[in-house]
C-alpha positions as CSV (number, residue, x, y, z in Angstrom):
1,M,-1.6,1.2,-68.8
2,R,1.7,2.3,-66.7
3,L,0.0,5.1,-66.0
4,I,-3.5,4.0,-65.1
5,I,-1.5,1.3,-62.3
6,L,0.6,4.5,-61.0
7,C,-2.7,6.1,-61.0
8,L,-4.2,3.1,-58.5
9,S,-0.8,3.0,-56.4
10,V,-0.9,7.1,-55.8
11,L,-4.7,6.5,-55.0
12,L,-4.1,3.3,-52.9
13,V,-1.2,5.3,-50.7
14,L,-4.0,8.4,-50.0
15,I,-6.7,6.2,-48.8
16,Q,-4.0,4.6,-46.5
17,Y,-2.7,7.6,-45.3
18,P,-6.3,8.5,-43.2
19,L,-6.6,5.1,-41.8
20,W,-2.8,4.6,-40.7
21,L,-2.1,8.5,-39.7
22,G,-5.0,10.6,-39.7
23,K,-6.9,11.8,-36.7
24,G,-8.8,8.1,-36.0
25,G,-6.0,6.3,-37.4
26,W,-4.8,3.1,-35.7
27,F,-1.8,4.5,-34.6
28,K,-4.1,7.1,-32.5
29,V,-6.5,3.9,-31.5
30,W,-3.2,2.0,-30.0
31,E,-2.2,4.9,-28.5
32,L,-5.8,5.6,-26.5
33,D,-5.9,1.8,-26.2
34,R,-2.8,2.0,-24.1
35,Q,-4.3,5.0,-22.0
36,V,-7.2,3.1,-20.9
37,Q,-5.7,-0.1,-20.0
38,Q,-3.1,2.4,-17.9
39,A,-6.5,4.0,-16.2
40,H,-7.7,0.4,-15.6
41,K,-4.7,-0.7,-14.2
42,K,-4.6,2.7,-12.0
43,N,-8.4,2.4,-11.2
44,D,-7.9,-1.6,-9.8
45,E,-5.0,0.2,-7.4
46,L,-7.5,2.7,-6.1
47,K,-10.7,0.2,-5.5
48,E,-8.3,-2.1,-3.5
49,R,-6.8,0.3,-1.5
50,N,-10.5,1.8,-1.0
51,D,-11.3,-1.8,0.1
52,K,-8.9,-1.8,2.5
53,L,-9.7,1.4,4.0
54,A,-13.6,0.5,4.2
55,S,-12.7,-2.7,5.9
56,E,-10.8,-0.9,8.3
57,V,-13.2,1.6,8.5
58,D,-15.9,-1.1,9.5
59,D,-13.3,-2.7,11.9
60,L,-13.1,0.7,13.8
61,K,-16.5,1.2,13.7
62,Q,-17.7,-2.3,15.0
63,S,-15.1,-3.7,17.0
64,K,-13.7,-2.2,20.5
65,G,-10.7,-4.5,19.9
66,A,-9.7,-2.6,16.5
67,V,-9.7,0.9,18.7
68,E,-7.2,-0.5,21.1
69,E,-5.4,-1.7,18.3
70,R,-4.8,1.3,16.9
71,A,-4.5,3.3,19.9
72,R,-1.6,1.1,21.0
73,F,0.5,0.4,17.7
74,E,0.4,4.2,16.5
75,L,-0.3,6.3,19.7
76,G,1.7,4.3,21.9
77,M,-1.1,4.0,25.1
78,I,-1.2,1.4,27.3
79,K,-4.2,0.0,29.4
80,Q,-4.4,1.2,33.0
81,N,-2.7,-1.8,35.2
82,E,-0.2,-2.2,32.7
83,V,3.5,-1.7,32.9
84,F,5.3,0.1,30.4
85,I,9.4,-1.4,30.0
86,Q,11.5,0.1,27.4
87,V,14.9,-2.2,27.1
88,L,17.6,-0.2,26.7
89,D,21.1,-0.5,24.9
90,G,23.8,-0.7,27.3
91,A,26.4,0.6,25.7
92,S,24.5,4.0,23.8
93,G,21.5,4.4,26.1
94,K,19.4,4.2,23.4
95,P,16.1,2.0,22.9
96,F,17.5,-1.4,22.0
97,A,16.9,-2.2,18.5
98,S,15.7,-6.1,17.2
99,A,13.7,-7.7,14.6
100,N,10.8,-7.6,16.3
101,P,11.5,-5.2,19.4
102,N,7.3,-5.5,20.6
103,P,5.8,-8.6,20.4
104,Y,3.1,-6.7,22.3
105,M,2.9,-3.8,19.8
106,P,4.6,-4.3,16.5
107,D,5.9,-1.4,14.5
108,S,5.5,1.0,17.4
109,G,7.2,4.2,17.4
110,Q,9.1,2.8,20.6
111,P,11.4,0.0,19.8
112,G,12.8,-2.3,22.6
113,S,8.9,-1.8,24.8
114,V,6.4,-3.9,25.9
115,S,3.2,-3.5,27.4
116,V,2.2,-6.3,30.0
117,P,-0.3,-6.4,32.4
118,A,0.9,-5.1,36.0
119,A,-0.5,-8.6,37.1
120,A,1.4,-10.8,34.8
121,P,4.4,-13.3,36.3
122,S,8.1,-11.9,36.0
123,G,9.0,-14.4,33.7
124,A,6.6,-13.2,30.3
125,A,8.0,-9.7,30.8
126,G,12.1,-11.0,31.0
127,A,11.2,-13.7,27.9
128,A,9.7,-10.7,26.0
129,R,13.3,-9.1,26.0
């Protein structure tokens, strides 16, 4: 009787081996499931990025204001009849650095500079600093 129980136990272990450790075993399935989840997460991030880029492309195609905004922010361009004002730090002679150096052109490559219309009152340029 002990021999039969031993044989059945060995057969049970041999049957379980492919289920857990074989080519299509549970460990492989779990690993592949983890990889699929990572791929889905990456795809979602890329879809978000693509949606933002598509929205930006639509804005650039349909709105003249978006093109003007890009020209101001990325290229530092100003309109005709505007005056470009750049505030320098007195000690170093470098452009003045502040948390928001340019309310008209945030994140521009020129800190401490403001572009205002030439016809604007002088108080507006002084307040922008």
